[in-house]
Gaussian input, Z-matrix of N, CA and C with variables (Angstrom, degrees):
# hf/3-21g

backbone

0 1
 N
 C     1     B1
 C     2     B2     1     A1
 N     3     B3     2     A2     1     D1
 C     4     B4     3     A3     2     D2
 C     5     B5     4     A4     3     D3
 N     6     B6     5     A5     4     D4
 C     7     B7     6     A6     5     D5
 C     8     B8     7     A7     6     D6
 N     9     B9     8     A8     7     D7
 C    10    B10     9     A9     8     D8
 C    11    B11    10    A10     9     D9
 N    12    B12    11    A11    10    D10
 C    13    B13    12    A12    11    D11
 C    14    B14    13    A13    12    D12
 N    15    B15    14    A14    13    D13
 C    16    B16    15    A15    14    D14
 C    17    B17    16    A16    15    D15
 N    18    B18    17    A17    16    D16
 C    19    B19    18    A18    17    D17
 C    20    B20    19    A19    18    D18
 N    21    B21    20    A20    19    D19
 C    22    B22    21    A21    20    D20
 C    23    B23    22    A22    21    D21
 N    24    B24    23    A23    22    D22
 C    25    B25    24    A24    23    D23
 C    26    B26    25    A25    24    D24
 N    27    B27    26    A26    25    D25
 C    28    B28    27    A27    26    D26
 C    29    B29    28    A28    27    D27
 N    30    B30    29    A29    28    D28
 C    31    B31    30    A30    29    D29
 C    32    B32    31    A31    30    D30
 N    33    B33    32    A32    31    D31
 C    34    B34    33    A33    32    D32
 C    35    B35    34    A34    33    D33
 N    36    B36    35    A35    34    D34
 C    37    B37    36    A36    35    D35
 C    38    B38    37    A37    36    D36
 N    39    B39    38    A38    37    D37
 C    40    B40    39    A39    38    D38
 C    41    B41    40    A40    39    D39
 N    42    B42    41    A41    40    D40
 C    43    B43    42    A42    41    D41
 C    44    B44    43    A43    42    D42
 N    45    B45    44    A44    43    D43
 C    46    B46    45    A45    44    D44
 C    47    B47    46    A46    45    D45
 N    48    B48    47    A47    46    D46
 C    49    B49    48    A48    47    D47
 C    50    B50    49    A49    48    D48
 N    51    B51    50    A50    49    D49
 C    52    B52    51    A51    50    D50
 C    53    B53    52    A52    51    D51
 N    54    B54    53    A53    52    D52
 C    55    B55    54    A54    53    D53
 C    56    B56    55    A55    54    D54
 N    57    B57    56    A56    55    D55
 C    58    B58    57    A57    56    D56
 C    59    B59    58    A58    57    D57
 N    60    B60    59    A59    58    D58
 C    61    B61    60    A60    59    D59
 C    62    B62    61    A61    60    D60
 N    63    B63    62    A62    61    D61
 C    64    B64    63    A63    62    D62
 C    65    B65    64    A64    63    D63
 N    66    B66    65    A65    64    D64
 C    67    B67    66    A66    65    D65
 C    68    B68    67    A67    66    D66
 N    69    B69    68    A68    67    D67
 C    70    B70    69    A69    68    D68
 C    71    B71    70    A70    69    D69
 N    72    B72    71    A71    70    D70
 C    73    B73    72    A72    71    D71
 C    74    B74    73    A73    72    D72
 N    75    B75    74    A74    73    D73
 C    76    B76    75    A75    74    D74
 C    77    B77    76    A76    75    D75
 N    78    B78    77    A77    76    D76
 C    79    B79    78    A78    77    D77
 C    80    B80    79    A79    78    D78
 N    81    B81    80    A80    79    D79
 C    82    B82    81    A81    80    D80
 C    83    B83    82    A82    81    D81
 N    84    B84    83    A83    82    D82
 C    85    B85    84    A84    83    D83
 C    86    B86    85    A85    84    D84
 N    87    B87    86    A86    85    D85
 C    88    B88    87    A87    86    D86
 C    89    B89    88    A88    87    D87
 N    90    B90    89    A89    88    D88
 C    91    B91    90    A90    89    D89
 C    92    B92    91    A91    90    D90
 N    93    B93    92    A92    91    D91
 C    94    B94    93    A93    92    D92
 C    95    B95    94    A94    93    D93
 N    96    B96    95    A95    94    D94
 C    97    B97    96    A96    95    D95
 C    98    B98    97    A97    96    D96
 N    99    B99    98    A98    97    D97
 C   100   B100    99    A99    98    D98
 C   101   B101   100   A100    99    D99
 N   102   B102   101   A101   100   D100
 C   103   B103   102   A102   101   D101
 C   104   B104   103   A103   102   D102
 N   105   B105   104   A104   103   D103
 C   106   B106   105   A105   104   D104
 C   107   B107   106   A106   105   D105
 N   108   B108   107   A107   106   D106
 C   109   B109   108   A108   107   D107
 C   110   B110   109   A109   108   D108
 N   111   B111   110   A110   109   D109
 C   112   B112   111   A111   110   D110
 C   113   B113   112   A112   111   D111
 N   114   B114   113   A113   112   D112
 C   115   B115   114   A114   113   D113
 C   116   B116   115   A115   114   D114
 N   117   B117   116   A116   115   D115
 C   118   B118   117   A117   116   D116
 C   119   B119   118   A118   117   D117
 N   120   B120   119   A119   118   D118
 C   121   B121   120   A120   119   D119
 C   122   B122   121   A121   120   D120
 N   123   B123   122   A122   121   D121
 C   124   B124   123   A123   122   D122
 C   125   B125   124   A124   123   D123
 N   126   B126   125   A125   124   D124
 C   127   B127   126   A126   125   D125
 C   128   B128   127   A127   126   D126
 N   129   B129   128   A128   127   D127
 C   130   B130   129   A129   128   D128
 C   131   B131   130   A130   129   D129
 N   132   B132   131   A131   130   D130
 C   133   B133   132   A132   131   D131
 C   134   B134   133   A133   132   D132
 N   135   B135   134   A134   133   D133
 C   136   B136   135   A135   134   D134
 C   137   B137   136   A136   135   D135
 N   138   B138   137   A137   136   D136
 C   139   B139   138   A138   137   D137
 C   140   B140   139   A139   138   D138
 N   141   B141   140   A140   139   D139
 C   142   B142   141   A141   140   D140
 C   143   B143   142   A142   141   D141
 N   144   B144   143   A143   142   D142
 C   145   B145   144   A144   143   D143
 C   146   B146   145   A145   144   D144
 N   147   B147   146   A146   145   D145
 C   148   B148   147   A147   146   D146
 C   149   B149   148   A148   147   D147
 N   150   B150   149   A149   148   D148
 C   151   B151   150   A150   149   D149
 C   152   B152   151   A151   150   D150
 N   153   B153   152   A152   151   D151
 C   154   B154   153   A153   152   D152
 C   155   B155   154   A154   153   D153
 N   156   B156   155   A155   154   D154
 C   157   B157   156   A156   155   D155
 C   158   B158   157   A157   156   D156
 N   159   B159   158   A158   157   D157
 C   160   B160   159   A159   158   D158
 C   161   B161   160   A160   159   D159
 N   162   B162   161   A161   160   D160
 C   163   B163   162   A162   161   D161
 C   164   B164   163   A163   162   D162
 N   165   B165   164   A164   163   D163
 C   166   B166   165   A165   164   D164
 C   167   B167   166   A166   165   D165
 N   168   B168   167   A167   166   D166
 C   169   B169   168   A168   167   D167
 C   170   B170   169   A169   168   D168
 N   171   B171   170   A170   169   D169
 C   172   B172   171   A171   170   D170
 C   173   B173   172   A172   171   D171
 N   174   B174   173   A173   172   D172
 C   175   B175   174   A174   173   D173
 C   176   B176   175   A175   174   D174

   B1=1.4471
   B2=1.5228
   B3=1.3115
   B4=1.4578
   B5=1.5214
   B6=1.3135
   B7=1.4636
   B8=1.5250
   B9=1.3172
   B10=1.4672
   B11=1.5146
   B12=1.3232
   B13=1.4614
   B14=1.5243
   B15=1.3311
   B16=1.4579
   B17=1.5214
   B18=1.3301
   B19=1.4620
   B20=1.5209
   B21=1.3169
   B22=1.4638
   B23=1.5237
   B24=1.3228
   B25=1.4621
   B26=1.5237
   B27=1.3218
   B28=1.4598
   B29=1.5209
   B30=1.2856
   B31=1.4566
   B32=1.5149
   B33=1.3227
   B34=1.4643
   B35=1.5194
   B36=1.3307
   B37=1.4615
   B38=1.5267
   B39=1.3265
   B40=1.4529
   B41=1.5275
   B42=1.3038
   B43=1.4700
   B44=1.5234
   B45=1.3238
   B46=1.4604
   B47=1.5283
   B48=1.3245
   B49=1.4661
   B50=1.5296
   B51=1.3204
   B52=1.4612
   B53=1.5172
   B54=1.3191
   B55=1.4648
   B56=1.5276
   B57=1.3149
   B58=1.4601
   B59=1.5267
   B60=1.3248
   B61=1.4629
   B62=1.5227
   B63=1.3147
   B64=1.4642
   B65=1.5294
   B66=1.3324
   B67=1.4687
   B68=1.5325
   B69=1.3139
   B70=1.4483
   B71=1.5358
   B72=1.3140
   B73=1.4654
   B74=1.5216
   B75=1.3143
   B76=1.4648
   B77=1.5251
   B78=1.3156
   B79=1.4644
   B80=1.5249
   B81=1.3240
   B82=1.4626
   B83=1.5200
   B84=1.3215
   B85=1.4541
   B86=1.5193
   B87=1.3095
   B88=1.4659
   B89=1.5223
   B90=1.3180
   B91=1.4625
   B92=1.5233
   B93=1.3273
   B94=1.4619
   B95=1.5147
   B96=1.3208
   B97=1.4583
   B98=1.5176
   B99=1.3233
   B100=1.4632
   B101=1.5285
   B102=1.3158
   B103=1.4730
   B104=1.5264
   B105=1.3179
   B106=1.4686
   B107=1.5269
   B108=1.3238
   B109=1.4573
   B110=1.5286
   B111=1.3126
   B112=1.4624
   B113=1.5330
   B114=1.3158
   B115=1.4563
   B116=1.5175
   B117=1.3150
   B118=1.4554
   B119=1.5254
   B120=1.2950
   B121=1.4610
   B122=1.5235
   B123=1.3272
   B124=1.4604
   B125=1.5177
   B126=1.3312
   B127=1.4604
   B128=1.5255
   B129=1.3136
   B130=1.4549
   B131=1.5263
   B132=1.3127
   B133=1.4629
   B134=1.5250
   B135=1.3398
   B136=1.4608
   B137=1.5193
   B138=1.3208
   B139=1.4648
   B140=1.5267
   B141=1.3232
   B142=1.4620
   B143=1.5272
   B144=1.3312
   B145=1.4627
   B146=1.5291
   B147=1.3158
   B148=1.4643
   B149=1.5331
   B150=1.3105
   B151=1.4653
   B152=1.5258
   B153=1.3128
   B154=1.4614
   B155=1.5203
   B156=1.3212
   B157=1.4619
   B158=1.5152
   B159=1.3238
   B160=1.4517
   B161=1.5112
   B162=1.2987
   B163=1.4622
   B164=1.5259
   B165=1.3324
   B166=1.4450
   B167=1.5262
   B168=1.3225
   B169=1.4499
   B170=1.5274
   B171=1.3247
   B172=1.4581
   B173=1.5258
   B174=1.3122
   B175=1.4770
   B176=1.5116
   A1=110.81
   A2=116.87
   A3=120.45
   A4=109.85
   A5=116.80
   A6=120.22
   A7=110.93
   A8=117.72
   A9=120.21
   A10=111.03
   A11=116.37
   A12=120.19
   A13=110.11
   A14=116.42
   A15=119.83
   A16=111.89
   A17=117.52
   A18=120.32
   A19=111.45
   A20=116.99
   A21=119.88
   A22=111.50
   A23=116.87
   A24=120.61
   A25=111.55
   A26=117.23
   A27=121.85
   A28=112.05
   A29=116.94
   A30=120.86
   A31=110.81
   A32=116.19
   A33=122.22
   A34=111.92
   A35=117.41
   A36=121.04
   A37=111.13
   A38=116.41
   A39=120.36
   A40=112.28
   A41=117.76
   A42=120.64
   A43=109.99
   A44=117.20
   A45=121.30
   A46=110.85
   A47=116.36
   A48=120.41
   A49=109.83
   A50=117.12
   A51=120.98
   A52=111.65
   A53=117.10
   A54=120.64
   A55=111.50
   A56=117.14
   A57=120.21
   A58=111.30
   A59=117.64
   A60=121.59
   A61=114.14
   A62=119.66
   A63=121.81
   A64=112.89
   A65=121.01
   A66=118.70
   A67=112.67
   A68=116.53
   A69=120.81
   A70=111.08
   A71=116.60
   A72=120.38
   A73=110.99
   A74=117.67
   A75=120.75
   A76=110.69
   A77=117.16
   A78=120.82
   A79=111.09
   A80=117.60
   A81=120.56
   A82=111.59
   A83=117.54
   A84=119.99
   A85=111.79
   A86=116.45
   A87=120.44
   A88=110.96
   A89=116.88
   A90=120.36
   A91=110.80
   A92=117.08
   A93=120.43
   A94=112.10
   A95=117.15
   A96=120.67
   A97=112.35
   A98=116.16
   A99=120.07
   A100=110.24
   A101=117.56
   A102=120.88
   A103=110.86
   A104=117.21
   A105=120.82
   A106=110.54
   A107=116.29
   A108=119.94
   A109=110.63
   A110=117.90
   A111=121.47
   A112=111.94
   A113=116.85
   A114=120.17
   A115=113.97
   A116=118.43
   A117=120.96
   A118=108.59
   A119=115.19
   A120=120.09
   A121=108.20
   A122=117.35
   A123=121.49
   A124=111.66
   A125=116.90
   A126=119.40
   A127=111.06
   A128=117.25
   A129=120.99
   A130=110.71
   A131=117.02
   A132=121.21
   A133=111.47
   A134=116.60
   A135=119.50
   A136=112.61
   A137=119.15
   A138=120.65
   A139=111.71
   A140=117.46
   A141=121.26
   A142=112.71
   A143=118.03
   A144=121.68
   A145=107.47
   A146=118.98
   A147=121.16
   A148=114.56
   A149=119.17
   A150=121.22
   A151=111.27
   A152=117.29
   A153=121.41
   A154=111.23
   A155=118.68
   A156=122.82
   A157=112.05
   A158=118.95
   A159=121.75
   A160=114.40
   A161=119.00
   A162=121.89
   A163=112.35
   A164=119.47
   A165=121.26
   A166=113.43
   A167=119.10
   A168=120.93
   A169=113.09
   A170=118.98
   A171=120.55
   A172=113.14
   A173=119.32
   A174=121.80
   A175=111.09
   D1=-44.99
   D2=-179.99
   D3=-65.55
   D4=-38.47
   D5=-179.20
   D6=-65.37
   D7=-36.15
   D8=178.01
   D9=-65.27
   D10=-40.64
   D11=179.20
   D12=-65.94
   D13=-44.21
   D14=179.01
   D15=-64.44
   D16=-36.78
   D17=177.28
   D18=-62.18
   D19=-36.77
   D20=179.50
   D21=-71.84
   D22=-37.51
   D23=-175.96
   D24=-83.00
   D25=-51.42
   D26=-171.69
   D27=-98.99
   D28=-48.92
   D29=-177.32
   D30=115.23
   D31=149.37
   D32=-176.00
   D33=-65.72
   D34=-34.54
   D35=-179.17
   D36=-60.96
   D37=-46.21
   D38=-177.25
   D39=-73.64
   D40=-28.82
   D41=174.97
   D42=-66.74
   D43=-39.97
   D44=177.49
   D45=-63.93
   D46=-42.63
   D47=178.26
   D48=-63.90
   D49=-42.35
   D50=-179.98
   D51=-62.74
   D52=-41.37
   D53=178.38
   D54=-61.84
   D55=-33.61
   D56=178.78
   D57=-72.30
   D58=-30.16
   D59=-175.51
   D60=-91.22
   D61=-16.01
   D62=-176.02
   D63=-58.22
   D64=-47.32
   D65=178.71
   D66=-62.37
   D67=-38.36
   D68=178.98
   D69=-64.87
   D70=-43.83
   D71=179.15
   D72=-66.72
   D73=-36.64
   D74=178.50
   D75=-65.53
   D76=-41.98
   D77=178.95
   D78=-63.49
   D79=-50.25
   D80=-177.30
   D81=-69.45
   D82=-31.70
   D83=175.25
   D84=-66.36
   D85=-41.38
   D86=177.23
   D87=-66.43
   D88=-43.62
   D89=178.48
   D90=-63.14
   D91=-38.81
   D92=177.37
   D93=-66.14
   D94=-38.41
   D95=177.58
   D96=-65.02
   D97=-42.38
   D98=177.67
   D99=-65.86
   D100=-40.77
   D101=178.59
   D102=-64.90
   D103=-37.90
   D104=178.37
   D105=-61.72
   D106=-45.95
   D107=179.05
   D108=-67.10
   D109=-37.57
   D110=-177.81
   D111=-68.52
   D112=-43.63
   D113=-174.80
   D114=-88.14
   D115=-8.28
   D116=175.43
   D117=-106.70
   D118=-172.91
   D119=-179.72
   D120=-72.06
   D121=103.38
   D122=-175.33
   D123=-62.57
   D124=-28.14
   D125=-179.41
   D126=-68.81
   D127=-29.47
   D128=176.39
   D129=-57.94
   D130=-39.80
   D131=179.42
   D132=-79.14
   D133=-37.42
   D134=-176.47
   D135=-75.33
   D136=-14.09
   D137=175.00
   D138=-65.35
   D139=-19.22
   D140=178.87
   D141=-89.26
   D142=-6.99
   D143=176.96
   D144=-88.50
   D145=117.16
   D146=-171.05
   D147=-58.08
   D148=-40.80
   D149=-175.95
   D150=-69.19
   D151=-38.75
   D152=-176.13
   D153=-81.70
   D154=-26.77
   D155=-176.20
   D156=-56.00
   D157=-37.81
   D158=-177.61
   D159=-70.27
   D160=-18.18
   D161=-178.02
   D162=-74.69
   D163=-17.49
   D164=-174.20
   D165=-109.56
   D166=17.77
   D167=-175.75
   D168=-68.50
   D169=-28.04
   D170=-176.99
   D171=-84.31
   D172=-5.33
   D173=178.30
   D174=-74.88

């Protein structure tokens, strides 16, 4: 059902192209997310992880 709706809106050609690019986009998105955390203040992100948040209360 979803594929029929997408075929009407976007077209079968573009759905095929999108299916080919999804793994590539997922890989680069994950790599970009890891790089963002690595090159920025990692503690800023880890303060939102409940288990790790308690370790930094005395700072």
